N, C-alpha and C positions, 0 to 999 in steps of 0.2 A: 667529757661526755654529758655531764650534768647540764651544761649550757648549750648543748647542740640542739638546734631547732628540730622538732619532730618531722617537719617536711624534708629536712636534709637527711635525717635517718631513714625516712621512707624511700628516698632515692638511692642512698648508698647501701642500706641494709633492709631491703623490702620484706625480709622475714624476721625482723627483730620484735622483741616485746620488752616494754618498760614495766618494771615491777616496783611496787611500793615495798616498804619494809616488811609487810606481812606476806609478800609473795603474790599479791593480787595484781593483775595486769591493768595498768592505767593507760596504756597506748600500745597498739600493735601495728606492724607494717602491713601494707595492703596485700602482699602475697600471702602472709600468714593468715590474715582474715579470709582470704579467698579459699583457703583450704576448708573452712567451715562457714560458707556464705549464709546459712540459715540460722546460725547461732552466734550472736555478737560476743566477741571475746573480751572486750573491755569490761572490767568488773569481775571477771572470773579469776579464780586462783590458777596460777600457772601449772601447779602440780595436779589440778583437776583436768587439765587439757592433755598433759603428757605424763608418761611414766619414765623414770630414770632407769636405764639399763646398765650403764657404766659411767663412772666407777660404781661397783656393786654395793658399796656401803653407804650410798646416799638414800635417805628415806624421807626427809622433811626439808622445810625451808632453811632451817639452821644448817643442815648438812650441805644444802645447795650453796649457801653463802661461803662455806668452807672450800668449795671447789672452784673458787674464782680463778680464771686463767687456765683451767684444765679442760681438755677436750672432752665433751660429754656425748654420750650416745643415748638418744631418747626415742620414744615411739608414741604416736598419738593413741589415746586410750580407746576411742571409738572408731568405727569403720569409715573409710579405709584406714587401717592401722599403719600409716606410713612411718617408716624409720627416718630419723633426722640426726644430724650432727649439730653440735652447738658449743658455744663458749659464753660464760657469764663474767661480767665485770661489775663490781659493786659501785654505786654512786656515793660520792663523798657525803651527801646529806641524807643518806639512807636509801634503801631500795637498790635496784641493779638493772642493768640492761643485758638481755640475752639475745645473741645473734645466732640464727639458725640457718641451716642449709639442708638440701636433700642428700648431698653426698652421693653414695653409690646407688641410692634409691631414685635417682633422677628419672630413669626410664619409666619406672612404675608410676612416679608422680605425674609425668606427662600423660600417661595413659589414664590416670584416675581423675585428673583435674584439668580444667580448661585454661592451661597456662599459655602465655605468649612471651615474646622477648621482653616486654615491659615488666614482667614479673621477676626479673633477675637484675641484680646489680650490674651497672655498665661494665664493671671489670670482672664479672663472674664468667668463668670459662665454661659454664654449664651449657650455654647455647652452642658453643663450638663443639663441645663433647656430644651434644645431641645431634649436631650435623654429622659428626663422624659416625655415630651409632646408626643414623638413618642411611648414610652412605653405605655403611657396612651391610645393613639389612637389605638395602636395594641390590647391592652387589651379590649377596648370598642368595637372594631370591632369583636374580638373573642367572646365577650359576645353577640353582636348583632347576629352573625352567629349562636351561640348556641341557642339563643332565637328563631331564625327563625326555626332552626331544631326542637326544642321542640314544637313550635307552630304547625309546619307541622305534627310532629308525633302525637300531640294531635288531630288535625283535622282528620288524618287518623284513629286514634283509635276510635274517636267518630263516624266517618263514618262507620267503621267496626261494631261498637256496634249497629248501626241502620240498618244494611244491612243483608239480608238473603244470606248466602254464596252460596247456591245451585243455586239461580236464579238471584241474583243481585238486587232483589226488596227490598223494605223496609220490616222490620220485625215487630213483634207485639209491641216491645218497641217503635219504630218510629211511628207506627200507633196510639198508645195511646197518645203519645206526640202531634202529629199533630191534632188528633181528639179533644184533650183538648184545643188546641190553637184556633181551629175553633169555638168551643162552647164559649170559653171565649171572643173571638172577636166578637161574635154575628153575624157571617157570615152564610148566607144560604148555605146549601150543601146537597148532597144526599150521602147515604151510600149503596153500593152494595156488598152483600156477595155472593161469588161464591164458589161452591163445585164441584169438578170433579166427574163425574159419571164413574164407571167401572175402576177407577184408581188402586184399590187394585188388580183387576184381571191382570192388566199389570205387576205390581210388582211380583205377585205370579207366573205368567206364564213365564215371560221373564227376570226377575231379576231387581235389583235396578238400574242398569245402564240404562236399558230401561226406567224405571220410571223417572230417572233424565233427560233423553232426552225429555220426554213428558213435564216435569215441565218447562224446559227451553223454549220449544216451546210455552207453555201456557203463560209464562211470556212475550215473544215477542208479542204474540197476544194481551195481555192486554196493553202493552205499545203502540202498534199501535192504539188501540181504545180509548186512553186517551190523554189528553192535558198535556203540560209540567207543568201546575199549579196543576194538579190532583195528587193524591197519590195512588200508587198500592203497596199493602203489602201482603206478604205470612204470614199467621198467624197460619198455621198448616201443616200437611203433604200434604194434597190436598185441603186446604182451603185458600181462598184469600179474601181480603177486598179492595174495591176501593172507594176512596173519591173523589167526583166530586165537586170542589169548585164553588160556586155560580151557580149551575145548579140543578134546582128542577122541570124542565119541564118533565112531565111523558111521553109524546110522544117521546121526544129526548132520554130519558133514555131507553125506550122500544126499540128504534132503536139500541142503543148501545148494549143492552143486546142481541138482536137477532143476530147482527153482530158478537159479541163476541162468542156466542155459535156456530155460523157457523164456525168461525175461529178455535175454539178449536176442533171441530169435524173433521177437516182435519187430515188424518192419518199421523203419525210421523214415518219415516223410521229409523230403528235402527238395525244394523247387519243383513241386508237382511230380516227383518221382518217389518210389518206395525203394529204400536200400535195405537189403537183407543180408544178414550175417548170422553165424552161429558161433559156438565156442567149444573147444576141447579143454578138458581140465585134468590136471595131475595133482595128487594130494600125497603129502607125507606127514608123519606124526613125530614130534620130538621124542615121544616116549619109546620109540623104536631104536633110539641111538644111545650109546653109553660111552662117552657123552655125545650130545649132538654137536655138529659142526656146521656152520652156515653154508660153506661151499658145498659140502656133501648133501645137505638137505635140498639146496637149490638144484643141484645136479640130479638128485633122485626124483624130485617133483617134475623136473623137465623130462626125465626118462619116462615117468608115468604119463605125462602129457602126450608124448609122441606115441606111446602105446595106444592112447585113446584115439589119436588121429589115424593110426594104422587100422584100428578097429572100426572105422567108419565115421569118425568125427561126431560132434554134437553129443558127447558122452564123457564120463569121467572114469579115472582109474586111480587106485591107491598103490603106493609104493611102500614096500616093507622089507628091510634087510632080512636076509635068511638067518643070520646069527646075531649074537649080541655085540660082536666086535665092530670097531669103526670100519674095518676093512672087509666086512662080510660081503658075500656075493649077493647082489641085489636081485630080488625076484619081484616081478610085476604081477599083481593079482588083478585080473581084468574083471570089471563089473559091467553088466549090460546097462542100458538106459533105465531099466526098471529096478536097478540095484541088485539083481540076482547074479550069481556067479555061474558061468557056464560049466557044464560037467566035462 
């Protein structure tokens, strides 16, 4: 090694350092110098550049010379504090040569330094390892992007499966799920069943496009009268169910029903014609059941709805079980359009 030309060392061991007997660097490989381009390394003491990590009992140049042929673990003292592997071999005439490599720090080294293929020995497998790391990173990123696309597509598909395409409201499937969650979570809520009056006449006289325009206007009216936490679902051609989370106040629900009916009664313009519909509403409260059951509540709201239709339409009715049991006899309490109960 003593007689090996430095240019050959630079090619075969581009991260080597030639040390004199005092541990001062008298020549360094081009890649080692590249790690500290603004600080010439020749003339500096080797142990000022690196700290010895393993073996642990190495502290000075004398200890370093005793570790000839042993694998060393080192770390650059200043930033970036790159970890290195190395081996030292003493020169017959004094001094030593230390050959260094990045080892498992190769990925961080490529990130921190402007390294290229020329910075590694021709037989060094680091370049091939870097290629494998890059290939793995590219494959992982491709898988991540694919997973994101699949996840997004699944969310879109699930949303579509829960959405009524004509109005953008929730559909019956979504209603059943949310209703089940409310009951399972023992949350108080009210259920409002809305059926459009005279909607069939609009379809028959003016066509389905006019009917679709009415449905969209009705959907907007329902969204306007509900909160973000509430649920509005279209469950049939001209039937809707509204779930009011944690709202069982009859006066407030009566106000909502009256405002909703008034909004729905506003004429809908379509192709120079005015389409007019109204709505009948049936309401039931989860607090009237012990425990509430989805099928029973839907049936009772439907019963109250048809009581409203029999009473003249364009009005709302409340349904309330007569007793506390699930099989109690249902009694419909009719309320007039002004919210008063007839004597």
